[in-house]
C-alpha positions as CSV (number, residue, x, y, z in Angstrom):
1,M,-0.1,0.2,0.0
2,I,1.3,3.5,-0.9
3,H,0.3,6.9,0.3
4,E,-0.1,9.6,-2.2
5,T,-1.6,13.0,-2.4
6,T,-4.4,13.2,-4.9
7,Q,-6.3,16.1,-6.4
8,A,-10.0,16.1,-6.0
9,P,-12.1,17.6,-8.6
10,S,-12.6,20.5,-6.5
11,G,-8.9,21.3,-6.7
12,R,-8.5,20.4,-3.1
13,S,-5.4,18.1,-2.3
14,V,-6.4,15.1,-0.2
15,M,-4.2,12.4,1.3
16,A,-5.4,8.9,0.6
17,A,-3.9,5.4,1.3
18,Y,-4.0,3.8,-1.8
19,D,-3.4,0.2,-3.1
20,F,-3.4,-0.2,-6.8
21,A,-4.1,-3.9,-6.2
22,E,-7.5,-3.4,-4.4
23,R,-9.0,-0.6,-6.4
24,P,-8.6,1.7,-9.3
25,F,-8.1,5.2,-9.2
26,L,-10.1,6.0,-12.3
27,V,-13.1,4.2,-14.0
28,F,-14.0,5.1,-17.3
29,W,-17.6,3.9,-18.2
30,E,-18.8,3.9,-21.9
31,I,-22.4,4.1,-21.3
32,T,-23.0,4.1,-25.1
33,R,-21.0,3.9,-28.3
34,A,-23.5,5.9,-30.3
35,C,-22.3,9.4,-31.5
36,A,-23.1,12.0,-34.2
37,L,-19.6,12.7,-35.0
38,A,-17.1,10.7,-37.2
39,C,-13.7,11.1,-35.6
40,S,-10.7,10.0,-37.7
41,H,-9.1,8.4,-34.7
42,C,-12.1,7.1,-32.6
43,R,-11.2,4.5,-30.2
44,A,-14.6,3.2,-29.9
45,E,-15.6,3.4,-33.8
46,A,-18.6,4.8,-32.8
47,Q,-21.8,4.6,-34.6
48,A,-24.8,6.7,-35.4
49,R,-27.4,4.7,-33.4
50,R,-27.3,2.8,-30.0
51,H,-26.1,-0.6,-29.7
52,P,-29.2,-3.1,-28.7
53,D,-27.0,-4.8,-26.1
54,E,-26.1,-1.9,-23.9
55,L,-26.4,-2.1,-20.4
56,D,-30.2,-1.3,-19.7
57,A,-31.2,1.2,-16.8
58,A,-31.5,-1.6,-14.1
59,Q,-28.1,-3.1,-15.0
60,A,-26.6,0.4,-15.2
61,K,-28.1,1.2,-11.6
62,R,-26.7,-2.2,-10.3
63,L,-23.2,-1.2,-11.6
64,I,-23.3,2.0,-10.0
65,G,-24.0,0.3,-6.7
66,Q,-20.9,-1.9,-7.4
67,L,-18.7,0.8,-8.4
68,A,-19.6,2.7,-5.0
69,E,-18.6,-0.5,-3.1
70,L,-15.0,-0.1,-5.1
71,A,-15.0,3.6,-4.4
72,P,-12.6,4.8,-7.1
73,P,-11.7,8.6,-6.6
74,M,-13.2,9.5,-10.2
75,L,-15.8,7.8,-12.5
76,V,-15.9,9.3,-16.0
77,I,-19.1,8.5,-17.9
78,T,-18.0,8.7,-21.5
79,G,-18.9,7.1,-24.8
80,G,-19.4,7.5,-28.0
81,D,-21.3,10.5,-26.8
82,P,-22.9,9.9,-23.3
83,L,-25.6,12.3,-24.2
84,M,-26.9,9.9,-26.9
85,R,-28.4,7.9,-23.9
86,R,-31.6,9.9,-22.5
87,D,-30.9,8.8,-19.1
88,A,-27.3,10.0,-18.9
89,L,-27.9,12.7,-16.4
90,D,-30.2,10.3,-14.4
91,L,-27.0,7.8,-14.4
92,V,-24.8,10.9,-13.0
93,R,-27.2,11.8,-10.2
94,E,-27.3,7.9,-9.3
95,A,-23.7,7.9,-9.0
96,T,-23.6,11.2,-7.3
97,A,-26.0,10.0,-4.8
98,A,-24.0,7.0,-4.3
99,G,-20.9,9.0,-3.2
100,L,-19.1,8.9,-6.4
101,H,-17.2,12.0,-8.2
102,V,-18.4,12.0,-11.5
103,G,-16.7,13.4,-14.7
104,L,-18.6,13.6,-17.9
105,S,-17.0,13.4,-21.4
106,P,-19.9,14.5,-24.2
107,S,-19.3,15.2,-27.9
108,A,-19.5,18.8,-29.2
109,T,-22.8,18.2,-31.2
110,E,-26.1,20.0,-31.4
111,L,-27.3,17.6,-28.7
112,L,-24.9,19.5,-26.3
113,M,-25.7,22.6,-27.6
114,R,-29.4,22.1,-26.5
115,A,-28.2,20.9,-22.8
116,D,-28.8,22.8,-19.9
117,F,-25.3,23.4,-18.8
118,A,-26.6,24.2,-15.3
119,E,-28.4,21.1,-15.0
120,I,-25.5,19.1,-15.9
121,K,-23.3,20.8,-13.0
122,A,-26.5,20.4,-10.7
123,A,-26.8,16.7,-11.5
124,G,-23.4,16.2,-9.9
125,V,-20.8,16.6,-13.0
126,R,-17.4,17.6,-11.0
127,R,-15.7,18.0,-14.4
128,M,-16.7,18.0,-18.0
129,S,-14.3,17.2,-20.7
130,L,-14.3,18.8,-24.2
131,S,-11.9,17.7,-27.0
132,L,-10.0,20.0,-29.4
133,D,-7.9,18.0,-31.7
134,G,-7.1,20.9,-34.2
135,A,-6.1,24.4,-33.1
136,S,-8.6,25.9,-35.9
137,G,-11.9,25.2,-37.2
138,A,-10.5,23.9,-40.5
139,T,-8.2,21.4,-38.8
140,H,-10.5,20.4,-35.9
141,D,-13.6,19.8,-38.1
142,A,-11.5,17.6,-40.6
143,F,-10.5,15.6,-37.5
144,R,-14.0,15.1,-36.2
145,G,-15.5,14.6,-39.5
146,V,-18.6,17.0,-39.1
147,G,-18.6,20.7,-39.7
148,G,-19.1,23.2,-37.1
149,T,-17.7,21.3,-34.2
150,F,-14.8,23.6,-33.5
151,E,-17.2,26.7,-33.1
152,R,-19.5,24.2,-30.9
153,T,-16.7,23.3,-28.7
154,L,-15.6,26.9,-28.1
155,E,-19.5,27.8,-27.2
156,A,-19.4,25.0,-24.8
157,V,-16.4,26.1,-23.1
158,Q,-17.8,29.5,-22.7
159,R,-21.1,28.0,-21.4
160,S,-19.2,25.8,-18.9
161,H,-17.3,28.9,-17.6
162,A,-20.5,30.9,-17.1
163,V,-22.4,28.2,-14.9
164,G,-19.0,27.4,-13.2
165,L,-18.6,24.0,-14.5
166,E,-14.9,22.7,-14.1
167,L,-13.6,22.0,-17.5
168,Q,-11.1,19.7,-18.9
169,I,-9.7,20.0,-22.7
170,N,-8.6,16.9,-24.1
171,T,-5.9,17.1,-27.2
172,T,-5.0,13.9,-29.0
173,L,-1.7,14.2,-30.8
174,T,-1.3,12.6,-34.0
175,R,1.2,12.9,-36.9
176,G,-1.3,15.0,-38.6
177,N,-1.5,17.8,-36.0
178,L,1.8,17.8,-33.9
179,G,2.9,20.8,-35.8
180,E,0.0,22.9,-34.1
181,F,1.3,22.3,-30.8
182,E,2.1,26.0,-30.4
183,A,-1.2,27.1,-31.7
184,F,-3.0,24.6,-29.2
185,K,-0.9,25.9,-26.3
186,N,-1.9,29.5,-27.2
187,L,-5.6,28.3,-27.4
188,M,-5.5,26.9,-23.9
189,F,-4.3,30.2,-22.5
190,E,-7.3,31.7,-24.2
191,L,-9.8,29.2,-23.2
192,K,-8.5,28.6,-19.5
193,P,-9.4,25.3,-18.8
194,A,-9.0,23.6,-15.4
195,M,-6.8,21.0,-17.2
196,W,-5.3,20.4,-20.5
197,S,-5.1,16.8,-21.1
198,V,-3.0,15.7,-24.0
199,F,-3.6,12.4,-25.3
200,L,-1.0,10.6,-27.2
201,L,-2.7,8.4,-30.2
202,V,-2.9,4.7,-29.7
203,P,-3.3,2.7,-32.9
204,T,-6.9,1.3,-32.2
205,G,-10.3,1.7,-33.2
206,R,-10.0,4.0,-36.2
207,A,-6.4,5.1,-35.5
208,G,-3.6,3.2,-37.3
209,L,0.2,3.1,-36.4
210,A,0.8,5.5,-39.6
211,D,-1.1,8.2,-37.5
212,L,1.5,7.9,-34.7
213,P,4.0,10.7,-34.6
214,D,7.9,10.0,-34.6
215,A,9.3,9.3,-31.3
216,A,11.8,12.0,-31.4
217,D,9.1,14.6,-32.4
218,I,6.9,13.6,-29.3
219,E,9.9,14.1,-27.0
220,R,10.4,17.6,-28.3
221,V,6.7,18.4,-27.7
222,F,6.7,16.6,-24.2
223,E,10.0,18.9,-23.5
224,A,7.9,22.1,-24.4
225,M,5.0,20.9,-22.4
226,A,7.2,20.5,-19.3
227,E,8.0,24.2,-19.5
228,L,3.8,24.8,-18.8
229,V,3.8,22.6,-15.7
230,G,3.6,24.8,-12.5
231,T,3.8,27.9,-14.6
232,A,0.5,27.8,-16.7
233,P,-2.9,28.9,-15.5
234,F,-4.2,25.4,-15.9
235,A,-2.9,21.9,-15.0
236,V,-1.3,19.9,-17.6
237,K,-1.1,16.2,-18.1
238,T,-0.9,13.3,-20.5
239,T,-3.1,10.3,-21.5
240,E,-1.2,7.3,-23.0
241,G,1.8,9.5,-23.0
242,H,3.4,8.3,-19.6
243,H,6.9,8.9,-20.5
244,F,6.1,12.8,-20.0
245,R,6.4,11.9,-16.2
246,R,10.1,10.9,-17.1
247,V,10.6,14.1,-19.2
248,L,9.3,16.1,-16.0
249,M,11.8,14.0,-13.7
250,Q,14.7,14.9,-15.9
251,K,14.0,18.4,-16.1
252,M,13.0,18.8,-12.4
253,G,14.7,15.8,-10.9
254,A,13.1,14.3,-7.6
255,Q,10.8,17.6,-7.5
256,G,9.3,16.4,-10.6
257,R,7.6,13.3,-8.9
258,A,5.3,16.0,-7.2
259,M,4.5,18.3,-10.0
260,Q,1.1,18.6,-11.6
261,G,1.0,16.1,-14.6
262,M,2.3,13.1,-12.9
263,R,-1.1,12.3,-11.6
264,S,0.6,9.7,-9.4
265,P,4.3,9.3,-8.7
266,Q,3.4,5.6,-8.5
267,G,2.7,5.3,-12.1
268,I,-0.8,5.1,-13.0
269,R,-1.5,3.4,-16.4
270,D,-4.0,1.0,-18.0
271,G,-5.0,-1.7,-15.7
272,R,-2.8,-0.3,-12.9
273,G,-5.2,2.4,-11.3
274,V,-7.4,2.3,-14.3
275,M,-10.2,0.4,-15.5
276,F,-12.5,0.7,-18.3
277,I,-16.3,-0.7,-18.7
278,S,-17.8,-0.8,-22.1
279,H,-21.3,-0.1,-23.4
280,T,-22.2,-3.9,-23.3
281,G,-20.4,-4.3,-19.8
282,V,-17.0,-5.7,-20.8
283,V,-14.4,-4.8,-18.3
284,S,-10.9,-3.9,-19.9
285,P,-7.5,-2.4,-18.6
286,S,-8.5,0.7,-20.8
287,G,-10.6,1.8,-23.8
288,F,-7.4,1.8,-25.6
289,L,-6.6,-1.8,-24.6
290,P,-9.8,-3.5,-25.5
291,I,-9.1,-6.9,-24.2
292,D,-12.0,-8.7,-22.8
293,C,-11.3,-9.5,-19.0
294,G,-14.7,-10.1,-18.0
295,N,-18.4,-8.8,-18.1
296,V,-20.1,-6.7,-15.2
297,R,-23.5,-8.6,-16.1
298,N,-21.9,-11.8,-14.4
299,Q,-19.0,-10.5,-12.4
300,H,-18.4,-7.8,-10.0
301,P,-15.9,-5.3,-11.3
302,A,-14.0,-5.4,-8.3
303,E,-13.3,-9.0,-8.8
304,V,-12.3,-8.4,-12.4
305,Y,-10.0,-5.5,-11.4
306,R,-8.2,-7.5,-8.8
307,N,-8.0,-11.0,-9.9
308,N,-7.9,-10.9,-13.6
309,P,-4.2,-12.2,-14.7
310,L,-3.9,-9.3,-17.3
311,F,-4.8,-6.7,-14.5
312,I,-2.4,-8.6,-12.2
313,S,0.5,-8.6,-14.7
314,L,0.0,-5.0,-16.0
315,R,0.3,-3.7,-12.3
316,D,3.7,-5.6,-12.0
317,N,6.7,-3.1,-13.0
318,D,9.0,-6.3,-13.5
319,A,6.7,-7.9,-15.8
320,L,7.2,-5.3,-18.5
321,G,9.3,-6.4,-21.8
322,G,11.9,-4.7,-23.8
323,K,13.5,-1.5,-22.9
324,C,10.5,-0.5,-20.4
325,G,11.0,-3.6,-18.7
326,I,14.9,-2.4,-17.7
327,C,14.1,1.4,-17.6
328,E,14.9,3.1,-14.5
329,Y,11.8,5.4,-14.8
330,R,9.6,2.3,-15.1
331,S,7.9,2.6,-11.7
332,V,6.6,6.2,-12.5
333,C,6.1,5.7,-16.2
334,G,5.9,2.0,-17.4
335,G,4.9,3.1,-21.0
336,S,1.6,2.9,-22.7
337,R,0.5,-0.8,-22.4
338,S,-2.2,0.2,-25.0
339,R,0.1,1.4,-27.5
340,A,2.4,-1.7,-26.8
341,Y,-0.7,-3.8,-27.6
342,G,-1.8,-1.8,-30.8
343,S,1.7,-1.9,-32.0
344,Y,3.0,-5.4,-31.3
345,G,0.0,-7.2,-30.1
346,D,1.7,-7.6,-26.6
347,P,0.5,-5.1,-23.8
348,L,3.7,-5.9,-22.0
349,A,6.0,-4.8,-25.0
350,A,8.0,-1.5,-25.0
351,D,6.1,1.6,-25.9
352,P,7.2,2.8,-29.5
353,A,6.5,6.3,-28.9
354,C,9.3,6.7,-26.3
355,N,12.9,7.2,-27.8
356,Y,14.7,7.1,-24.3
357,L,17.2,4.2,-23.9
358,P,17.7,3.2,-20.5
359,H,21.0,3.3,-18.8
360,G,23.1,0.1,-19.9
361,H,20.6,-0.6,-22.7
362,P,22.4,-1.6,-25.9
363,Q,21.8,1.0,-28.7
364,G,19.1,0.2,-31.3
365,V,17.8,-2.9,-29.3
366,C,13.9,-2.5,-28.3
């Protein structure tokens, strides 16, 4: 068991005794895969209509009770577009009443524009996340596959601020938009989110290996991002870009372990502090690592998280293969297990997006 400082959605730091073998830090629940957008990188390969085998209202309520027993610090309700379920805010209310801290990740569609943002906040949403994957209307709308998405996102940002709804902006870095990093950064200073979460593309769903930026280019962007940590008026972190933690530590030494962006100095990653539940109840280590480890229809999610062999191996830093397995930063980073799986078919292989060579590692050997 470890003791760590965690950041509550309200911004307050709380001390918590935490054991990744017992419960996840983050649970992502994909309540539907339906979405009106057609994003070029979509993990879920979202469709226009809801799947007939989605968890129904009774099954969803049962799952919320089980998650309340598991008590993760954060439950993120996502999709697809979660607002494609008419009972989305009912599920938020149910989860909030059960004592869970809830985040919501909707798509910037006309459905969101028709929503009452004050009602979203009142339902119990602690933080809403919106995506900006292009720094202009032309690049973002091309990425999302539907015109007007950029302007709707900017409007949603302003409406969130107007009702005091805490906001996170997610940006997925790809080979196609990496050159817009400076423009993205400037946009964040204008939009003033509570957090900028920079996703590093994983080859799964509609995204392929050809969309992944070169590791050397990623390193340069992460070095530039590190300059924002502790100085920007918003928090900065990465998703599936775990070696950003290594970049921070190289820049700041041991002090880097406590900086915003680390999320946890003990190395949260897929299956290790993270659990994903699909629209049909399938439990995976992450939405980007879509390996079926069980189903909440017939297994308690705690049982899957604690006892499934894949989850157990993903929590073991010494089980990692390739250069990740001998890296001196493996306990705080560990690489993207999703990207290793999407690239090599092995969730314990080295992360191809990191160009760092551990001490004593033979040059050029993965």
